[in-house]
C-alpha positions, 0 to 999 in steps of 0.5 A: 502492523497498524503503521502498514495500514495507516499509510498503505490504504491511502497510498493504494487508493490514491495510486488507483485514483490519480495514476493516470494523472501521475503518469501523464503529468510526471512522465510521458503520455506514451506511458499511460498503458502502464497505469493498470500494471501500476494499479495492480502493483499497489496491492503489494505495498501492504503485502510486502511490508507485512511479509517483511514484518514476518521475516525480520521481526518474527522469524529472524529474531527467533533464528528461523532461517529455514522458514525464511528460506521456505518463504523465499522459495514459495515467493520465487516459485510462485512468481516464476510459475505465474509469470510463465503462465501470465506474461505471454498472454497479458504482457506487463499486466500479467507480470504485475499480477504474478508479482502480487500473487507471489508476494501474497503467497509468501505472506499467506505461508508466513502468516499461517506459520507464525500463527501456528508455531507462535500464536501471533496474529497480525490482523484484528478488527481495529485495523478496519478503521484505516480501510473505512477511512480511506474512501474519503480520498474519493472526494478531492478526486471528484472535485477536479473540475471545480478548480479554476481553468488557469491552474496547471494540471500539476497544481491541481493534482498537488492540491487534490493530494494535499486535500485528500491527506488532510481529510484522511488525517482528519477522519482519524483525528475525529475517530480518536485513532491511537496510532495517529494520536501516538504518532502526532504526539511524538513528531508534533512536539519536536516539529513545534519546538523548531 
């Protein structure tokens, strides 16, 4: 679960901060109205990841096919009802909200079930460090105007993202995050050997 939070928190904030720029640079400016929907859908990143952990690693390994089916019914049913209610007035924004609500409903039921039946808790206070380290991404985002005028928008965006990642992982290094250290030990050795 720590890996989910380690990577999803900066992805979410990164898409919120840089969504406009990503759409404008990588696609067409006509697609800018899709940014709010993209931002809402970023919330599904950790939700779907947690739901997959519940399905694959907890329920499937215990032959709880009936519960997996109930999860699918809850997710699908919530998605249908929420789309019927939200899409007519809010269009693509309503569809994004419906998807987030549906996946969150499925995750909520799954978390409740595995806690009740197997006494498994997926969240613990130590995971808050990823949430608390993530706002450092705002620093490079605010520095956009400091880059020389000759830099292209894509170059500035890539530098901001690179600086954001560096700051985030530097914070994890400073606070001696166990998951970060384990990850860098495992993959750092193989990278150095190359």
